[in-house]
Backbone as numpy.savetxt, mean C-alpha at the origin, in Angstrom:
# Nx Ny Nz CAx CAy CAz Cx Cy Cz
-7.45 14.73 3.51 -7.67 13.28 3.49 -7.44 12.71 4.89
-8.37 11.88 5.31 -8.21 11.13 6.55 -7.75 9.73 6.19
-6.65 9.32 6.79 -6.05 8.02 6.51 -6.13 7.17 7.77
-6.67 5.97 7.64 -6.73 5.02 8.74 -6.03 3.73 8.31
-5.09 3.28 9.12 -4.38 2.03 8.84 -5.12 0.91 9.53
-5.70 0.00 8.73 -6.35 -1.18 9.31 -5.28 -2.19 9.73
-4.65 -2.83 8.75 -3.59 -3.80 9.04 -2.97 -4.24 7.72
-1.75 -4.73 7.82 -1.02 -5.30 6.70 -0.88 -4.27 5.57
-1.64 -4.41 4.47 -1.56 -3.43 3.38 -2.90 -2.74 3.17
-3.75 -2.78 4.18 -5.11 -2.25 4.06 -5.28 -0.93 4.80
-5.70 0.08 4.05 -5.96 1.41 4.58 -7.36 1.85 4.20
-7.89 2.79 4.98 -9.11 3.52 4.63 -8.69 4.96 4.34
-8.96 5.44 3.14 -8.63 6.80 2.72 -9.94 7.52 2.42
-10.15 8.64 3.09 -11.44 9.32 3.01 -11.24 10.80 2.73
-11.90 11.31 1.68 -11.86 12.72 1.33 -12.99 13.04 0.37
-13.49 14.25 0.46 -14.54 14.72 -0.47 -15.74 13.79 -0.52
-16.08 13.21 0.63 -17.25 12.35 0.71 -17.08 10.99 0.08
-15.84 10.62 -0.25 -15.56 9.33 -0.89 -14.62 8.52 -0.01
-14.89 7.23 0.12 -14.06 6.33 0.92 -13.47 5.24 0.03
-12.14 5.13 0.09 -11.42 4.09 -0.64 -10.74 3.19 0.38
-10.90 1.88 0.22 -10.19 0.91 1.06 -9.25 0.11 0.16
-8.01 -0.05 0.63 -7.00 -0.74 -0.16 -6.75 -2.15 0.37
-6.46 -3.06 -0.53 -5.96 -4.41 -0.25 -6.50 -5.05 1.03
-7.80 -5.33 1.09 -8.34 -5.94 2.30 -7.87 -7.40 2.46
-7.40 -7.72 3.64 -6.91 -9.05 3.99 -8.08 -9.97 4.32
-7.81 -11.25 4.45 -8.81 -12.22 4.88 -8.77 -12.34 6.41
-9.84 -11.95 7.10 -9.83 -12.06 8.57 -9.59 -13.51 9.00
-9.06 -13.67 10.20 -8.81 -15.02 10.69 -7.54 -15.58 10.10
-7.54 -15.86 8.82 -6.36 -16.43 8.17 -5.16 -15.51 8.29
-5.40 -14.21 8.24 -4.32 -13.24 8.36 -3.94 -12.94 9.80
-4.84 -13.25 10.71 -4.65 -12.91 12.11 -5.33 -11.60 12.50
-5.89 -10.88 11.52 -6.46 -9.56 11.78 -7.99 -9.61 11.82
-8.59 -8.67 12.54 -10.03 -8.59 12.67 -10.68 -8.01 11.41
-11.97 -8.31 11.20 -12.68 -7.76 10.04 -12.69 -6.23 10.06
-12.79 -5.65 8.88 -12.86 -4.19 8.77 -14.22 -3.69 9.23
-15.30 -4.27 8.72 -16.67 -3.95 9.16 -16.97 -2.46 9.11
-16.50 -1.79 8.08 -16.83 -0.39 7.84 -17.15 -0.23 6.36
-17.99 0.76 6.02 -18.40 0.91 4.63 -17.36 1.63 3.79
-17.44 1.40 2.48 -16.56 2.07 1.53 -17.31 2.28 0.23
-16.81 3.21 -0.57 -17.34 3.42 -1.92 -16.57 2.61 -2.95
-15.25 2.49 -2.73 -14.39 1.75 -3.65 -13.45 0.88 -2.83
-13.27 -0.36 -3.26 -12.24 -1.24 -2.70 -11.28 -1.58 -3.85
-10.00 -1.30 -3.65 -8.99 -1.61 -4.67 -8.12 -2.75 -4.15
-7.94 -3.77 -4.98 -7.11 -4.92 -4.64 -5.93 -4.97 -5.61
-4.74 -5.25 -5.09 -3.58 -5.35 -5.97 -3.61 -6.63 -6.80
-4.40 -7.61 -6.38 -4.67 -8.81 -7.16 -5.96 -9.40 -6.61
-6.42 -10.48 -7.24 -7.61 -11.15 -6.74 -7.31 -12.54 -6.22
-6.02 -12.84 -6.02 -5.63 -14.22 -5.70 -4.88 -14.39 -4.38
-4.57 -13.31 -3.71 -3.77 -13.38 -2.49 -4.66 -13.11 -1.29
-4.78 -14.08 -0.40 -5.67 -13.95 0.76 -5.32 -12.77 1.66
-4.10 -12.29 1.58 -3.68 -11.19 2.44 -3.91 -9.83 1.79
-4.47 -9.83 0.57 -4.63 -8.57 -0.17 -5.94 -8.47 -0.93
-6.83 -9.46 -0.83 -7.93 -9.50 -1.81 -9.24 -10.07 -1.28
-9.62 -9.72 -0.06 -10.89 -10.22 0.48 -11.79 -9.05 0.88
-12.67 -8.59 -0.03 -13.55 -7.47 0.31 -14.83 -7.88 1.03
-14.97 -9.16 1.39 -16.23 -9.66 1.93 -16.63 -8.99 3.24
-15.68 -8.47 3.99 -15.98 -7.87 5.30 -16.03 -6.34 5.24
-15.99 -5.78 4.02 -16.20 -4.34 3.84 -17.69 -4.11 3.64
-18.27 -3.19 4.40 -19.71 -2.97 4.36 -20.10 -2.00 3.24
-21.40 -1.82 3.09 -21.91 -0.97 2.02 -21.97 -1.75 0.71
-21.95 -1.02 -0.37 -21.98 -1.64 -1.70 -20.84 -1.06 -2.55
-19.60 -1.31 -2.14 -18.48 -0.68 -2.85 -18.27 -1.27 -4.24
-17.71 -0.45 -5.11 -17.16 -0.94 -6.37 -15.85 -1.65 -6.03
-15.72 -2.91 -6.41 -14.51 -3.67 -6.12 -13.65 -3.72 -7.39
-12.41 -3.24 -7.27 -11.52 -3.11 -8.42 -10.31 -4.02 -8.24
-10.08 -4.90 -9.20 -8.84 -5.65 -9.28 -7.89 -4.84 -10.15
-6.85 -4.29 -9.55 -5.96 -3.39 -10.29 -5.36 -4.06 -11.52
-5.14 -5.36 -11.45 -4.56 -6.07 -12.59 -5.48 -6.11 -13.80
-6.76 -5.88 -13.60 -7.70 -5.93 -14.71 -7.90 -4.56 -15.36
-7.28 -3.52 -14.83 -7.43 -2.18 -15.39 -6.55 -2.02 -16.63
-6.96 -1.17 -17.58 -6.10 -0.88 -18.73 -4.87 -0.10 -18.28
-3.78 -0.15 -19.05 -2.53 0.53 -18.64 -2.70 2.01 -18.33
-3.60 2.66 -19.06 -3.81 4.10 -18.83 -4.70 4.38 -17.64
-5.26 3.32 -17.05 -6.13 3.48 -15.89 -7.58 3.57 -16.29
-8.44 3.63 -15.28 -9.88 3.73 -15.51 -10.49 4.56 -14.38
-11.60 5.23 -14.69 -12.27 6.06 -13.69 -13.32 5.25 -12.95
-13.28 5.35 -11.64 -14.25 4.69 -10.78 -14.79 5.71 -9.79
-16.07 6.02 -9.91 -16.73 6.96 -9.00 -15.96 8.28 -8.88
-15.45 8.74 -10.00 -14.84 10.07 -10.04 -13.35 10.10 -9.84
-12.70 8.95 -9.53 -11.25 8.95 -9.41 -10.66 7.98 -10.44
-9.51 8.35 -10.97 -8.84 7.51 -11.95 -7.78 6.66 -11.25
-7.87 5.36 -11.43 -6.94 4.40 -10.82 -6.07 3.85 -11.94
-4.76 4.01 -11.79 -3.83 3.53 -12.81 -2.97 2.40 -12.25
-2.89 1.27 -12.95 -2.11 0.13 -12.45 -0.68 0.13 -12.97
0.20 -0.49 -12.20 1.58 -0.72 -12.60 1.90 -2.18 -12.28
1.74 -3.07 -13.27 1.85 -4.51 -13.01 3.21 -4.93 -12.46
3.18 -5.94 -11.59 4.38 -6.41 -10.90 4.17 -7.87 -10.52
5.15 -8.42 -9.81 5.06 -9.78 -9.29 5.51 -9.78 -7.84
4.95 -10.73 -7.08 5.44 -10.90 -5.71 6.87 -11.41 -5.73
7.19 -12.27 -6.69 8.58 -12.70 -6.86 8.79 -13.22 -8.26
9.82 -12.71 -8.93 10.17 -13.22 -10.25 11.08 -14.44 -10.17
11.76 -14.63 -9.05 12.60 -15.81 -8.86 11.83 -16.90 -8.12
11.03 -16.48 -7.15 10.17 -17.34 -6.33 10.80 -18.66 -5.91
12.10 -18.62 -5.60 12.74 -19.83 -5.09 12.05 -20.32 -3.81
11.72 -19.36 -2.93 11.09 -19.72 -1.66 9.70 -20.30 -1.90
9.10 -19.98 -3.05 7.75 -20.45 -3.33 7.74 -21.83 -3.98
8.86 -22.22 -4.59 8.87 -23.45 -5.38 8.46 -24.66 -4.55
8.95 -24.70 -3.31 8.64 -25.85 -2.47 7.15 -25.94 -2.17
6.49 -24.79 -2.17 5.06 -24.78 -1.89 4.24 -24.89 -3.17
4.93 -24.97 -4.30 4.22 -25.11 -5.57 3.51 -23.86 -6.01
3.97 -22.71 -5.57 3.28 -21.46 -5.90 3.84 -20.85 -7.18
3.01 -20.02 -7.82 3.46 -19.28 -8.99 4.02 -17.93 -8.53
4.52 -17.10 -9.46 5.14 -15.84 -9.01 4.16 -14.78 -8.52
2.87 -15.04 -8.58 1.85 -14.16 -7.99 1.86 -12.75 -8.59
1.22 -12.62 -9.74 1.06 -11.31 -10.37 0.21 -10.40 -9.49
0.60 -9.14 -9.40 -0.17 -8.13 -8.68 0.18 -6.79 -9.28
-0.32 -5.72 -8.72 -0.04 -4.40 -9.29 0.08 -3.35 -8.21
1.04 -2.45 -8.38 1.01 -1.19 -7.69 -0.14 -0.38 -8.30
-0.71 0.56 -7.56 -1.76 1.38 -8.17 -1.72 2.80 -7.63
-2.08 3.73 -8.54 -1.95 5.17 -8.30 -3.32 5.83 -8.50
-3.68 6.72 -7.60 -4.93 7.48 -7.74 -4.81 8.78 -6.97
-5.69 9.72 -7.27 -5.72 11.01 -6.58 -7.03 11.15 -5.83
-6.95 11.52 -4.56 -8.12 11.71 -3.71 -7.86 12.91 -2.81
-8.81 13.82 -2.73 -8.65 15.00 -1.90 -7.46 15.85 -2.30
-7.13 15.84 -3.60 -6.00 16.63 -4.08 -4.64 16.03 -3.78
-4.62 14.80 -3.26 -3.36 14.13 -2.92 -3.18 12.90 -3.80
-1.99 12.77 -4.37 -1.67 11.66 -5.27 -1.07 10.52 -4.45
-1.72 9.36 -4.52 -1.38 8.21 -3.68 -0.85 7.08 -4.56
0.24 6.44 -4.10 0.70 5.21 -4.73 0.74 4.11 -3.69
-0.03 3.05 -3.93 -0.01 1.86 -3.08 0.88 0.85 -3.78
1.83 0.25 -3.04 2.82 -0.62 -3.66 2.36 -2.06 -3.87
1.09 -2.33 -3.59 0.59 -3.68 -3.85 1.33 -4.72 -3.05
1.93 -5.70 -3.77 2.64 -6.80 -3.10 3.92 -7.12 -3.87
4.53 -6.09 -4.46 5.70 -6.30 -5.31 6.86 -6.88 -4.50
7.55 -7.86 -5.09 8.68 -8.50 -4.40 9.99 -8.33 -5.12
10.04 -7.42 -6.08 11.23 -7.19 -6.89 11.47 -5.68 -6.98
12.59 -5.25 -7.55 12.75 -3.82 -7.81 11.63 -3.31 -8.72
11.20 -2.10 -8.50 10.18 -1.51 -9.36 10.76 -1.30 -10.75
10.01 -1.67 -11.77 10.51 -1.61 -13.14 10.90 -0.18 -13.51
12.00 -0.01 -14.25 12.45 1.34 -14.62 11.38 2.17 -15.30
10.58 1.56 -16.17 9.54 2.32 -16.86 8.46 2.79 -15.90
8.21 2.02 -14.85 7.25 2.46 -13.83 7.83 3.62 -13.02
9.09 3.51 -12.66 9.73 4.60 -11.91 9.69 5.90 -12.69
9.93 5.81 -13.98 9.94 7.02 -14.81 8.53 7.63 -14.88
7.53 6.78 -15.03 6.15 7.27 -15.10 5.69 7.88 -13.80
6.22 7.41 -12.67 5.79 7.86 -11.35 6.64 9.00 -10.80
7.73 9.32 -11.45 8.65 10.35 -10.95 7.92 11.69 -10.78
7.94 12.20 -9.55 7.31 13.49 -9.27 5.79 13.47 -9.27
5.19 12.27 -9.31 3.73 12.15 -9.39 3.09 11.59 -8.13
3.86 11.48 -7.05 3.36 10.83 -5.84 3.53 11.75 -4.63
2.42 12.04 -3.96 2.49 12.77 -2.69 2.62 11.81 -1.52
1.85 10.72 -1.55 1.82 9.76 -0.45 2.16 8.38 -0.99
3.23 7.80 -0.48 3.63 6.45 -0.86 3.28 5.50 0.28
2.42 4.52 0.01 2.12 3.46 0.96 3.11 2.34 0.66
4.15 2.25 1.50 5.37 1.51 1.16 5.46 0.17 1.88
5.79 -0.87 1.12 6.04 -2.20 1.67 7.36 -2.20 2.42
7.35 -2.49 3.71 8.58 -2.36 4.49 8.95 -3.61 5.28
8.28 -4.73 5.04 8.54 -5.94 5.84 9.47 -6.93 5.20
9.94 -6.65 3.95 10.78 -7.59 3.20 10.14 -8.99 3.17
10.96 -10.04 2.98 10.48 -11.43 2.96 9.30 -11.61 1.99
9.61 -11.73 0.74 8.66 -11.90 -0.37 8.16 -10.57 -0.91
8.41 -9.49 -0.23 8.15 -8.17 -0.82 9.49 -7.47 -1.05
9.43 -6.32 -1.64 10.62 -5.61 -2.11 11.68 -5.47 -1.02
12.94 -5.72 -1.38 14.05 -5.54 -0.44 14.19 -4.06 -0.10
14.63 -3.77 1.11 14.72 -2.38 1.55 15.71 -1.58 0.71
16.79 -2.20 0.25 17.72 -1.48 -0.63 17.02 -1.08 -1.93
16.20 -1.97 -2.47 15.47 -1.65 -3.70 14.38 -0.63 -3.43
13.78 -0.68 -2.25 12.79 0.32 -1.88 13.43 1.69 -1.79
14.63 1.76 -1.23 15.36 3.04 -1.16 15.51 3.65 -2.55
15.87 2.82 -3.52 16.06 3.30 -4.89 14.74 3.78 -5.49
13.66 3.08 -5.20 12.36 3.50 -5.71 11.94 4.84 -5.10
12.17 5.00 -3.81 11.83 6.26 -3.14 12.64 7.40 -3.76
13.91 7.17 -3.98 14.76 8.21 -4.57 14.28 8.59 -5.97
13.87 7.61 -6.75 13.44 7.87 -8.12 12.06 8.54 -8.17
11.14 8.09 -7.34 9.77 8.60 -7.39 9.65 9.96 -6.71
10.32 10.13 -5.57 10.28 11.41 -4.87 8.98 11.72 -4.15
8.42 10.79 -3.36 7.18 11.10 -2.63 7.42 12.14 -1.55
6.36 12.87 -1.21 6.44 13.84 -0.11 6.28 13.15 1.24
5.43 12.13 1.27 5.12 11.40 2.51 5.25 9.91 2.23
5.82 9.19 3.20 5.87 7.73 3.15 5.15 7.19 4.38
4.20 6.29 4.15 3.53 5.61 5.25 3.87 4.12 5.14
4.64 3.58 6.08 5.00 2.15 6.02 3.78 1.26 6.19
3.83 0.11 5.52 2.80 -0.91 5.65 3.45 -2.28 5.47
2.65 -3.33 5.63 3.12 -4.69 5.36 4.36 -5.01 6.21
4.32 -4.59 7.48 5.40 -4.90 8.41 4.86 -5.75 9.56
5.74 -6.25 10.38 5.37 -7.20 11.42 4.34 -6.63 12.38
3.36 -7.46 12.69 2.40 -7.17 13.75 2.30 -8.42 14.62
2.30 -8.27 15.95 2.15 -9.46 16.80 0.83 -10.18 16.59
-0.15 -9.50 15.97 -1.43 -10.14 15.69 -1.40 -10.90 14.38
-0.48 -10.54 13.50 -0.42 -11.17 12.20 0.27 -12.53 12.24
0.11 -13.30 11.17 0.70 -14.64 11.13 1.99 -14.69 10.33
2.32 -13.61 9.62 3.50 -13.62 8.76 4.75 -13.20 9.53
5.82 -13.92 9.29 7.11 -13.60 9.92 7.86 -12.63 9.00
7.51 -11.36 9.12 8.14 -10.32 8.32 8.83 -9.33 9.26
9.56 -8.40 8.68 10.39 -7.51 9.50 9.56 -6.43 10.20
10.01 -5.98 11.37 9.34 -4.86 12.05 9.61 -3.56 11.31
8.76 -2.59 11.54 8.89 -1.30 10.85 10.18 -0.58 11.23
10.74 -0.90 12.39 11.95 -0.21 12.85 13.12 -0.40 11.90
13.18 -1.51 11.21 14.27 -1.73 10.27 14.22 -0.72 9.14
13.03 -0.37 8.72 12.88 0.62 7.65 13.18 2.03 8.14
12.58 2.42 9.25 12.73 3.81 9.67 14.14 4.11 10.18
14.90 3.07 10.54 16.29 3.28 10.96 17.15 3.78 9.81
16.67 3.70 8.59 17.42 4.14 7.42 17.30 5.65 7.19
16.51 6.31 8.02 16.26 7.75 7.87 16.68 8.49 9.13
17.03 9.76 9.01 17.35 10.54 10.21 16.13 10.69 11.11
16.32 10.77 12.42 15.18 10.83 13.34 14.21 11.96 13.03
14.71 13.09 12.56 13.83 14.23 12.29 12.92 14.01 11.08
13.19 12.95 10.30 12.35 12.64 9.13 11.26 11.64 9.45
11.16 11.25 10.73 10.21 10.20 11.12 9.29 10.72 12.22
7.99 10.52 12.03 7.00 10.83 13.06 6.22 9.57 13.40
6.30 9.15 14.65 5.46 8.05 15.13 4.14 8.68 15.58
3.09 8.40 14.86 1.82 9.08 15.08 1.20 8.66 16.42
1.45 7.43 16.85 0.91 6.97 18.12 -0.50 6.44 18.03
-0.97 6.19 16.83 -2.31 5.66 16.60 -2.46 5.29 15.14
-3.67 4.89 14.73 -3.86 4.42 13.36 -4.32 5.49 12.38
-4.50 6.74 12.82 -5.11 7.75 11.96 -4.19 8.95 11.74
-4.32 9.51 10.54 -3.55 10.68 10.15 -4.39 11.50 9.18
-4.33 12.83 9.31 -5.00 13.70 8.34 -3.97 14.54 7.62
-4.10 14.60 6.30 -3.20 15.38 5.46 -4.01 16.15 4.42
-3.52 17.30 4.04 -4.07 18.06 2.93 -2.91 18.46 2.04
-3.18 18.91 0.80 -2.08 19.39 -0.03 -1.28 20.51 0.64
-1.96 21.32 1.46 -1.29 22.44 2.12 -0.43 22.02 3.31
-0.72 20.86 3.89 0.03 20.43 5.08 1.06 19.37 4.77
1.31 19.09 3.49 2.38 18.15 3.16 3.70 18.70 3.69
4.53 17.87 4.28 5.78 18.36 4.89 6.76 18.87 3.84
7.54 19.86 4.25 8.54 20.42 3.34 9.84 19.62 3.37
10.04 18.85 4.44 11.28 18.07 4.57 11.10 16.69 3.94
10.66 16.68 2.70 10.34 15.41 2.03 11.60 14.60 1.75
11.49 13.25 1.80 10.29 12.55 2.24 10.21 12.49 3.76
8.99 12.58 4.26 8.77 12.45 5.71 7.98 11.17 5.93
8.40 10.42 6.94 7.77 9.13 7.24 6.82 9.29 8.41
5.57 8.89 8.22 4.58 8.83 9.29 4.30 7.36 9.59
4.60 6.93 10.80 4.38 5.54 11.19 3.05 5.44 11.92
2.11 4.75 11.31 0.81 4.52 11.91 0.76 3.14 12.57
-0.06 3.00 13.58 -0.22 1.72 14.25 -1.35 0.93 13.59
-1.15 -0.37 13.43 -2.18 -1.22 12.84 -3.33 -1.37 13.83
-4.55 -1.15 13.34 -5.69 -1.05 14.24 -6.59 -2.27 14.27
-6.32 -3.27 13.47 -7.18 -4.45 13.45 -6.45 -5.70 13.95
C-alpha cells in the first residue's frame, strides 16, 4: 500500500489498482490546497464537517461514502468492506455551546486494502466506546490517529485506545499545520509519549507498507508531513 498524507485527516491509500481517499477537507476554509487527484472511493467520517467532508476537489468519478450512513456490519464498495463505528466530536460540547453547535455525529471507519487493515479515527472527541474497542482488538494494522486534541480525543484516552486495539503502525493526523486555520496541538506532543526508537519521521508525505514489512516493534509511529 502506498500512503500519501494530504492534510488534516485526509490521506490517499493506494493498493491493488484501487485508490481510497479519506476525509477530504474544504480547500480555502481549511487553509489547505485542493487534492486535485483521482480516486475510486472517497470515505467521509460525516457529511456535515467542512474539515472532513468535501469531495468536490477529488477528481475522477469516485464512489462517495458517508460512513455514518453505513449499516453496523459495514458495506462493500468496489471490492472493499467499510465498517463504521459511530462516535461524536464531543458529547459534552461545552466549547461548542457558545457557537450554537450540536455534538457533531461522525464515525471511525475500518477497511482492508492491499492486505492491510486500516482504522481511520474520523473526528471522535471522546474516549472510544468499550464495545468498539472490543470489536477492533487485534483487527488493526494501521491506525490513522487523531493527535491534535482540542475537540478531538484527549491523548490520555488515545493511549488507552491504542493499548486496547493493538495496531502495528500508527500514523498521526489532525495535528497542527502552519497552513491550517485550527489551533490544535503539534504532533510532537503525541510522539513524545513514545520511546525514540518507536518513532520514524519519514521526512515527506509518502510511505509504502506491505503485510510483510509491518514493523515487529509494534506499535511503531510513522510521522508523515502534510503535503497540501
